[in-house]
ZALUMNU-654280 format. One line per 10 residues: their letters; for each residue x, y, z of N, C-alpha, C, CB. Coordinates in Angstrom, 2 decimals, always signed. Glycine has a CB too. Layout:
BEGIN
A = X Y Z X Y Z X Y Z X Y Z | ...
***
This chain:
BEGIN
MPSSERRHGR = +110.78 +159.53 +107.76 +110.66 +158.61 +106.66 +111.94 +157.80 +106.58 +110.36 +159.35 +105.33 | +111.84 +156.45 +106.56 +113.05 +155.65 +106.53 +113.77 +155.80 +105.21 +112.72 +154.21 +106.78 | +115.09 +155.74 +105.27 +115.87 +155.89 +104.04 +115.85 +154.63 +103.20 +117.30 +156.26 +104.38 | +115.59 +153.48 +103.79 +115.51 +152.26 +103.00 +114.12 +152.13 +102.40 +115.86 +151.03 +103.86 | +114.06 +151.67 +101.18 +112.79 +151.52 +100.51 +112.17 +150.18 +100.83 +112.95 +151.68 +99.00 | +110.84 +150.16 +100.81 +110.11 +148.92 +100.89 +109.30 +148.80 +99.63 +109.20 +148.85 +102.16 | +109.26 +147.65 +99.04 +108.54 +147.44 +97.80 +107.10 +147.06 +98.13 +109.22 +146.35 +96.93 | +106.14 +147.80 +97.59 +104.73 +147.54 +97.81 +104.00 +147.57 +96.49 +104.13 +148.57 +98.78 | +102.86 +146.93 +96.46 +102.01 +146.93 +95.27 +100.96 +148.00 +95.36 +101.36 +145.58 +95.08 | +100.15 +148.10 +94.30 +99.12 +149.11 +94.23 +97.78 +148.43 +94.03 +99.40 +150.11 +93.09
GVPSASQTSS = +96.75 +149.08 +94.42 +95.42 +148.57 +94.20 +94.60 +148.73 +95.45 +95.45 +147.12 +93.77 | +93.31 +148.62 +95.30 +92.42 +148.75 +96.43 +91.56 +147.50 +96.48 +91.56 +150.04 +96.32 | +91.92 +146.54 +97.33 +91.13 +145.32 +97.42 +89.84 +145.58 +98.17 +91.92 +144.21 +98.10 | +88.90 +144.68 +98.04 +87.66 +144.80 +98.78 +87.93 +144.54 +100.25 +86.60 +143.83 +98.23 | +87.02 +145.00 +101.08 +87.18 +144.77 +102.52 +87.15 +143.28 +102.82 +86.09 +145.51 +103.32 | +86.34 +142.51 +102.07 +86.30 +141.07 +102.33 +87.62 +140.43 +101.96 +85.16 +140.42 +101.54 | +88.26 +140.88 +100.89 +89.58 +140.36 +100.52 +90.59 +140.76 +101.57 +90.00 +140.86 +99.12 | +90.55 +141.99 +101.99 +91.55 +142.50 +102.91 +91.39 +141.90 +104.29 +91.48 +144.00 +102.99 | +90.15 +141.55 +104.69 +89.99 +140.95 +106.01 +90.73 +139.62 +106.09 +88.51 +140.76 +106.34 | +90.72 +138.85 +105.00 +91.50 +137.62 +105.01 +92.98 +137.92 +104.85 +91.02 +136.67 +103.90
LAGGAAPLAV = +93.31 +139.00 +104.13 +94.71 +139.37 +103.96 +95.32 +139.80 +105.28 +94.85 +140.49 +102.94 | +94.55 +140.48 +106.08 +95.06 +141.03 +107.33 +94.91 +140.04 +108.48 +94.34 +142.32 +107.65 | +94.79 +138.76 +108.17 +94.72 +137.76 +109.22 +93.43 +137.80 +109.98 +95.85 +137.92 +110.17 | +92.33 +138.12 +109.31 +91.04 +138.15 +109.95 +90.78 +139.45 +110.69 +90.92 +137.02 +110.89 | +91.64 +140.41 +110.58 +91.47 +141.68 +111.29 +90.72 +142.67 +110.40 +92.85 +142.27 +111.70 | +89.45 +142.39 +110.17 +88.64 +143.23 +109.28 +88.63 +144.70 +109.68 +87.24 +142.71 +109.24 | +88.63 +145.03 +110.95 +88.66 +146.46 +111.30 +89.91 +147.18 +110.81 +88.56 +146.61 +112.80 | +90.98 +146.44 +110.56 +92.22 +147.04 +110.09 +92.33 +147.06 +108.57 +93.40 +146.31 +110.67 | +91.37 +146.49 +107.87 +91.47 +146.35 +106.42 +91.60 +147.70 +105.71 +90.27 +145.61 +105.89 | +90.77 +148.64 +106.04 +90.82 +149.95 +105.39 +92.13 +150.66 +105.72 +89.61 +150.82 +105.81
AAVSAVLHDR = +92.54 +150.57 +106.97 +93.82 +151.19 +107.37 +94.99 +150.53 +106.65 +94.01 +151.08 +108.88 | +94.90 +149.23 +106.40 +95.99 +148.53 +105.69 +96.13 +149.05 +104.27 +95.73 +147.01 +105.67 | +95.01 +149.27 +103.60 +95.06 +149.82 +102.24 +95.67 +151.22 +102.26 +93.66 +149.85 +101.61 | +95.24 +152.04 +103.20 +95.79 +153.39 +103.30 +97.28 +153.36 +103.61 +95.04 +154.19 +104.38 | +97.70 +152.46 +104.49 +99.12 +152.35 +104.84 +99.95 +151.94 +103.63 +99.32 +151.35 +105.98 | +99.43 +151.02 +102.83 +100.16 +150.61 +101.62 +100.30 +151.77 +100.66 +99.45 +149.42 +100.93 | +99.23 +152.52 +100.44 +99.31 +153.67 +99.54 +100.29 +154.72 +100.07 +97.92 +154.30 +99.35 | +100.26 +154.98 +101.37 +101.20 +155.92 +101.97 +102.63 +155.46 +101.77 +100.90 +156.08 +103.47 | +102.90 +154.19 +102.07 +104.25 +153.66 +101.91 +104.70 +153.71 +100.46 +104.32 +152.21 +102.43 | +103.80 +153.40 +99.55 +104.12 +153.44 +98.11 +104.55 +154.85 +97.71 +102.91 +152.98 +97.26
LANGMIRYAS = +103.80 +155.84 +98.16 +104.14 +157.23 +97.82 +105.44 +157.67 +98.50 +102.99 +158.18 +98.22 | +105.58 +157.39 +99.78 +106.77 +157.83 +100.51 +108.03 +157.20 +99.94 +106.64 +157.48 +102.00 | +107.99 +155.90 +99.69 +109.17 +155.22 +99.14 +109.43 +155.62 +97.70 +108.99 +153.72 +99.23 | +108.39 +155.83 +96.93 +108.56 +156.25 +95.54 +109.14 +157.64 +95.43 +107.24 +156.20 +94.83 | +108.78 +158.54 +96.32 +109.31 +159.89 +96.26 +110.80 +159.91 +96.58 +108.56 +160.80 +97.22 | +111.27 +158.94 +97.35 +112.71 +158.82 +97.58 +113.41 +158.55 +96.26 +113.03 +157.69 +98.62 | +112.85 +157.64 +95.47 +113.44 +157.31 +94.17 +113.41 +158.49 +93.20 +112.72 +156.13 +93.54 | +112.34 +159.29 +93.26 +112.20 +160.42 +92.34 +113.04 +161.64 +92.76 +110.75 +160.83 +92.25 | +113.53 +161.66 +93.97 +114.23 +162.84 +94.49 +115.40 +163.26 +93.61 +114.73 +162.56 +95.89 | +116.22 +162.33 +93.17 +117.38 +162.71 +92.37 +116.97 +163.13 +90.96 +118.38 +161.56 +92.30
ATGIGDVNVT = +115.94 +162.52 +90.41 +115.51 +162.86 +89.05 +114.83 +164.23 +88.99 +114.56 +161.80 +88.52 | +114.09 +164.59 +90.03 +113.35 +165.85 +90.01 +114.16 +167.02 +90.55 +112.08 +165.71 +90.81 | +115.07 +166.73 +91.46 +115.87 +167.79 +92.07 +115.10 +168.66 +93.03 +116.45 +168.64 +91.00 | +113.95 +168.21 +93.52 +113.17 +169.05 +94.44 +113.44 +168.74 +95.90 +111.70 +168.89 +94.15 | +114.27 +167.75 +96.17 +114.63 +167.46 +97.55 +113.65 +166.57 +98.26 +114.77 +168.73 +98.30 | +113.68 +166.66 +99.58 +112.83 +165.80 +100.41 +111.36 +166.15 +100.25 +113.24 +165.91 +101.88 | +110.53 +165.12 +100.39 +109.08 +165.28 +100.30 +108.45 +164.59 +101.50 +108.52 +164.71 +98.96 | +107.64 +165.30 +102.24 +106.87 +164.71 +103.33 +105.59 +164.14 +102.73 +106.56 +165.75 +104.46 | +105.23 +162.92 +103.13 +103.96 +162.32 +102.72 +103.12 +162.17 +103.97 +104.17 +160.94 +102.00 | +101.95 +162.79 +103.96 +101.07 +162.79 +105.12 +99.70 +162.24 +104.74 +100.94 +164.22 +105.71
MLPPDRVTVG = +98.90 +161.98 +105.76 +97.54 +161.48 +105.56 +96.59 +162.27 +106.47 +97.45 +159.94 +105.86 | +96.53 +163.55 +106.25 +95.74 +164.45 +107.10 +94.51 +164.96 +106.37 +96.59 +165.62 +107.57 | +93.48 +165.35 +107.12 +92.40 +166.08 +106.47 +92.98 +167.36 +105.87 +91.25 +166.41 +107.48 | +92.50 +167.78 +104.70 +93.09 +168.95 +104.03 +93.18 +170.20 +104.89 +92.30 +169.27 +102.81 | +92.22 +170.41 +105.79 +92.26 +171.62 +106.62 +93.32 +171.55 +107.72 +90.90 +171.86 +107.24 | +93.94 +170.39 +107.91 +94.99 +170.25 +108.93 +96.39 +170.25 +108.34 +94.78 +168.97 +109.71 | +96.51 +170.37 +107.02 +97.81 +170.42 +106.37 +98.40 +171.81 +106.59 +97.71 +170.09 +104.84 | +99.63 +171.86 +107.08 +100.30 +173.13 +107.32 +100.89 +173.63 +106.01 +101.40 +172.99 +108.39 | +100.51 +174.84 +105.63 +101.04 +175.44 +104.41 +101.67 +176.78 +104.75 +99.93 +175.61 +103.34 | +102.65 +177.16 +103.96 +103.33 +178.43 +104.19 +104.63 +178.47 +103.42 +103.59 +178.66 +105.68
ADEPNQLNLF = +105.23 +179.62 +103.38 +106.46 +179.82 +102.61 +107.62 +178.98 +103.11 +106.85 +181.29 +102.63 | +107.64 +178.67 +104.39 +108.75 +177.93 +104.97 +108.49 +176.43 +105.07 +109.07 +178.47 +106.33 | +107.36 +175.96 +104.58 +107.02 +174.54 +104.68 +107.73 +173.73 +103.59 +105.51 +174.35 +104.57 | +108.06 +172.48 +103.87 +108.72 +171.63 +102.88 +107.73 +171.14 +101.82 +109.40 +170.43 +103.57 | +108.27 +170.53 +100.77 +107.42 +169.88 +99.77 +106.63 +168.78 +100.45 +108.27 +169.31 +98.58 | +105.36 +168.65 +100.06 +104.51 +167.69 +100.75 +103.46 +167.13 +99.82 +103.85 +168.34 +101.94 | +103.23 +165.81 +99.94 +102.08 +165.14 +99.33 +101.16 +164.75 +100.47 +102.50 +163.88 +98.46 | +99.87 +164.95 +100.30 +98.91 +164.56 +101.32 +97.87 +163.65 +100.69 +98.24 +165.80 +101.96 | +97.69 +162.49 +101.30 +96.71 +161.50 +100.85 +95.61 +161.43 +101.89 +97.37 +160.10 +100.62 | +94.40 +161.79 +101.49 +93.28 +161.84 +102.43 +92.12 +161.00 +101.90 +92.83 +163.29 +102.68
MYRVAPHPAL = +91.67 +160.02 +102.69 +90.51 +159.23 +102.29 +89.27 +160.04 +102.64 +90.49 +157.83 +103.01 | +88.54 +160.45 +101.61 +87.39 +161.32 +101.84 +86.06 +160.61 +101.71 +87.43 +162.46 +100.89 | +86.06 +159.37 +101.20 +84.79 +158.68 +101.03 +85.01 +157.18 +101.04 +84.09 +159.12 +99.73 | +84.12 +156.48 +101.73 +84.06 +155.03 +101.72 +82.63 +154.67 +101.35 +84.48 +154.40 +103.12 | +82.48 +153.86 +100.31 +81.14 +153.52 +99.83 +81.11 +152.06 +99.39 +80.72 +154.44 +98.67 | +79.95 +151.44 +99.43 +79.84 +150.09 +98.88 +80.21 +150.10 +97.40 +78.40 +149.53 +99.08 | +80.89 +149.07 +96.96 +81.30 +148.98 +95.56 +80.34 +148.04 +94.85 +82.80 +148.48 +95.42 | +79.36 +148.59 +94.13 +78.30 +147.74 +93.54 +78.82 +146.78 +92.48 +77.24 +148.62 +92.94 | +79.85 +147.14 +91.74 +80.34 +146.27 +90.66 +81.06 +145.04 +91.21 +81.28 +147.04 +89.75 | +81.59 +145.12 +92.41 +82.32 +143.99 +92.98 +81.55 +143.27 +94.08 +83.63 +144.47 +93.53
ARPRSIGADT = +80.36 +143.74 +94.38 +79.58 +143.13 +95.45 +79.15 +141.72 +95.06 +78.35 +143.99 +95.78 | +79.17 +140.84 +96.06 +78.70 +139.47 +95.83 +77.18 +139.47 +95.86 +79.28 +138.49 +96.90 | +76.54 +138.80 +94.90 +75.08 +138.72 +94.94 +74.63 +137.93 +96.16 +74.53 +138.08 +93.64 | +73.58 +138.39 +96.78 +73.05 +137.70 +97.96 +71.69 +137.12 +97.63 +72.95 +138.66 +99.18 | +71.51 +135.88 +97.96 +70.22 +135.25 +97.72 +69.34 +135.44 +98.94 +70.39 +133.74 +97.39 | +68.06 +135.29 +98.72 +67.10 +135.44 +99.81 +67.37 +134.34 +100.83 +65.63 +135.39 +99.29 | +67.47 +134.72 +102.07 +67.72 +133.77 +103.14 +69.18 +133.39 +103.30 +66.93 +132.55 +102.91 | +70.08 +134.07 +102.56 +71.51 +133.75 +102.66 +72.06 +134.20 +104.00 +72.31 +134.41 +101.50 | +73.06 +133.49 +104.48 +73.71 +133.83 +105.73 +74.54 +135.10 +105.53 +74.60 +132.66 +106.23 | +74.22 +136.15 +106.27 +74.95 +137.41 +106.16 +75.78 +137.68 +107.41 +73.98 +138.57 +105.92
SSGSITLALH = +76.01 +136.64 +108.20 +76.73 +136.82 +109.46 +78.22 +137.07 +109.28 +76.53 +135.62 +110.34 | +78.77 +136.83 +108.08 +80.20 +137.04 +107.88 +80.57 +138.51 +108.00 +80.64 +136.50 +106.52 | +79.63 +139.39 +107.71 +79.89 +140.82 +107.86 +80.79 +141.41 +106.80 +80.48 +141.07 +109.18 | +81.14 +140.65 +105.77 +82.03 +141.19 +104.75 +81.24 +142.05 +103.77 +82.75 +140.06 +103.99 | +81.89 +143.09 +103.31 +81.30 +144.01 +102.35 +82.42 +144.48 +101.43 +80.59 +145.22 +103.06 | +82.08 +144.66 +100.18 +83.06 +145.16 +99.23 +82.97 +146.68 +99.20 +82.83 +144.57 +97.81 | +84.11 +147.35 +99.38 +84.12 +148.80 +99.49 +84.92 +149.45 +98.38 +84.68 +149.21 +100.84 | +84.51 +150.65 +98.03 +85.30 +151.53 +97.16 +85.84 +152.64 +98.06 +84.44 +152.12 +95.95 | +87.16 +152.76 +98.09 +87.80 +153.79 +98.91 +88.23 +154.92 +97.98 +89.03 +153.22 +99.71 | +87.82 +156.13 +98.31 +88.12 +157.30 +97.48 +89.11 +158.20 +98.22 +86.82 +158.10 +97.13
YLLTAYGSAD = +90.19 +158.54 +97.53 +91.25 +159.35 +98.14 +91.41 +160.66 +97.38 +92.57 +158.57 +98.15 | +91.80 +161.69 +98.12 +92.17 +162.98 +97.56 +93.67 +163.11 +97.73 +91.40 +164.17 +98.26 | +94.39 +163.32 +96.63 +95.84 +163.48 +96.66 +96.14 +164.94 +96.33 +96.56 +162.51 +95.66 | +96.76 +165.63 +97.28 +97.12 +167.03 +97.06 +98.62 +167.20 +97.25 +96.34 +167.96 +98.03 | +99.16 +168.19 +96.56 +100.59 +168.46 +96.62 +100.81 +169.92 +97.01 +101.28 +168.15 +95.27 | +101.83 +170.13 +97.81 +102.20 +171.46 +98.26 +103.70 +171.61 +98.00 +101.85 +171.68 +99.78 | +104.05 +172.56 +97.16 +105.45 +172.76 +96.80 +106.05 +173.97 +97.47 +105.59 +172.89 +95.32 | +107.36 +173.89 +97.69 +108.06 +175.00 +98.33 +108.57 +176.02 +97.31 +109.22 +174.47 +99.16 | +108.39 +175.74 +96.02 +108.83 +176.66 +94.97 +107.91 +176.49 +93.76 +110.33 +176.40 +94.58 | +108.04 +177.40 +92.79 +107.23 +177.33 +91.58 +107.36 +175.96 +90.92 +107.65 +178.43 +90.59
LHSEILLGCA = +106.25 +175.42 +90.50 +106.10 +174.15 +89.79 +106.40 +172.91 +90.62 +106.98 +174.16 +88.61 | +106.79 +173.05 +91.86 +107.04 +171.87 +92.68 +105.76 +171.07 +92.91 +107.66 +172.27 +94.01 | +104.64 +171.73 +93.12 +103.37 +171.02 +93.32 +103.03 +170.18 +92.10 +102.24 +172.01 +93.62 | +103.21 +170.75 +90.93 +102.90 +170.03 +89.69 +103.84 +168.85 +89.49 +102.98 +170.98 +88.49 | +105.11 +169.04 +89.82 +106.09 +167.95 +89.71 +105.73 +166.83 +90.68 +107.53 +168.46 +89.98 | +105.36 +167.19 +91.90 +104.98 +166.18 +92.89 +103.76 +165.38 +92.44 +104.69 +166.85 +94.23 | +102.74 +166.07 +91.93 +101.56 +165.36 +91.45 +101.90 +164.45 +90.27 +100.46 +166.35 +91.05 | +102.73 +164.94 +89.36 +103.15 +164.11 +88.23 +103.87 +162.86 +88.68 +104.03 +164.91 +87.31 | +104.77 +163.00 +89.64 +105.50 +161.85 +90.17 +104.54 +160.86 +90.85 +106.58 +162.31 +91.16 | +103.62 +161.38 +91.65 +102.68 +160.52 +92.37 +101.77 +159.76 +91.41 +101.83 +161.35 +93.34
VHLLGSTPPL = +101.25 +160.44 +90.41 +100.38 +159.78 +89.43 +101.16 +158.72 +88.65 +99.76 +160.81 +88.46 | +102.38 +159.06 +88.23 +103.21 +158.08 +87.52 +103.51 +156.88 +88.40 +104.53 +158.73 +87.04 | +103.85 +157.14 +89.63 +104.18 +156.08 +90.57 +103.00 +155.14 +90.81 +104.65 +156.67 +91.89 | +101.85 +155.70 +91.13 +100.68 +154.86 +91.41 +100.18 +154.14 +90.16 +99.57 +155.71 +91.99 | +100.37 +154.73 +89.01 +99.91 +154.11 +87.77 +100.84 +153.06 +87.21 +99.70 +155.15 +86.75 | +102.06 +152.99 +87.71 +103.04 +152.07 +87.14 +103.50 +150.99 +88.12 +104.23 +152.83 +86.66 | +102.75 +150.77 +89.17 +103.15 +149.78 +90.16 +102.26 +148.54 +90.08 +103.09 +150.38 +91.56 | +102.78 +147.40 +90.49 +101.99 +146.16 +90.45 +100.87 +146.17 +91.47 +102.89 +144.95 +90.68 | +99.93 +145.27 +91.33 +98.79 +145.21 +92.26 +99.21 +144.89 +93.70 +97.79 +144.17 +91.79 | +98.35 +145.25 +94.60 +98.55 +144.98 +96.02 +98.50 +143.47 +96.24 +97.48 +145.72 +96.88
TASVARDSAQ = +99.45 +142.95 +97.01 +99.48 +141.52 +97.31 +99.02 +141.26 +98.73 +100.88 +140.95 +97.09 | +98.66 +140.04 +99.01 +98.18 +139.66 +100.34 +99.24 +139.91 +101.40 +97.77 +138.19 +100.36 | +100.50 +139.56 +101.10 +101.55 +139.73 +102.11 +101.80 +141.21 +102.42 +102.85 +139.07 +101.64 | +101.69 +142.07 +101.42 +101.91 +143.49 +101.66 +100.78 +144.06 +102.52 +101.99 +144.26 +100.31 | +99.54 +143.71 +102.21 +98.42 +144.19 +103.02 +98.51 +143.67 +104.44 +97.08 +143.78 +102.39 | +98.87 +142.40 +104.59 +99.00 +141.81 +105.92 +100.09 +142.53 +106.71 +99.32 +140.31 +105.83 | +101.21 +142.81 +106.07 +102.31 +143.49 +106.72 +101.92 +144.91 +107.12 +103.53 +143.52 +105.82 | +101.17 +145.58 +106.27 +100.77 +146.96 +106.55 +99.77 +147.05 +107.68 +100.20 +147.60 +105.31 | +99.06 +145.98 +107.95 +98.08 +145.98 +109.04 +98.74 +145.82 +110.40 +97.06 +144.87 +108.83 | +100.03 +145.50 +110.42 +100.76 +145.33 +111.67 +101.18 +146.69 +112.21 +102.00 +144.42 +111.46
PPRARTAFKA = +101.37 +146.81 +113.50 +101.92 +148.05 +114.06 +103.29 +148.33 +113.43 +102.04 +147.97 +115.62 | +103.69 +149.60 +113.28 +104.93 +149.94 +112.59 +106.16 +149.19 +113.10 +105.18 +151.40 +112.72 | +106.29 +148.94 +114.39 +107.48 +148.26 +114.91 +107.51 +146.79 +114.50 +107.53 +148.37 +116.42 | +106.36 +146.21 +114.13 +106.30 +144.80 +113.78 +106.43 +144.58 +112.27 +105.00 +144.20 +114.28 | +106.43 +145.64 +111.48 +106.51 +145.48 +110.03 +107.88 +144.94 +109.63 +106.24 +146.82 +109.32 | +107.87 +144.15 +108.58 +109.13 +143.63 +108.07 +109.62 +144.52 +106.94 +108.96 +142.17 +107.58 | +110.91 +144.55 +106.74 +111.49 +145.36 +105.66 +111.46 +144.55 +104.38 +112.94 +145.81 +105.99 | +111.11 +145.21 +103.28 +111.12 +144.57 +101.98 +112.39 +145.00 +101.27 +109.85 +144.94 +101.15 | +113.01 +144.07 +100.60 +114.24 +144.38 +99.86 +113.93 +144.49 +98.40 +115.32 +143.32 +100.11 | +114.55 +145.48 +97.75 +114.34 +145.69 +96.32 +115.04 +144.62 +95.51 +114.83 +147.06 +95.89
***
């Protein structure tokens, strides 16, 4: 995890919004949203480290059954996308005979956030920090989603 923070927004845009955000790379739209959420958590936990006193926190994006747990494991937050579904409230109405070749669809992405602490109450502190962090951040912007869709070596650093 890099020691420098990057500033990112929060929110889950529709796949049609993200496809234009990611420079037309619709296949990367869902990954871009996940990358932004991961970066938001990883960078935010750096800020919370001194206030909580729990030390370093690993942020992962693994299926829950692949998360390593044990007495010697570090503090960890895991963000796992467990469901992708059409978002009926944000879907564009389609008229009969409308052109559907654009392939855009509005999606609801559902994530499971779990915390694993190395000591008593660390899991609860981690979840509290993550919920506070995600609930108090600005919305996801086009430039952040576009940047997150790039390979890690091509990403630009954001300055606070």
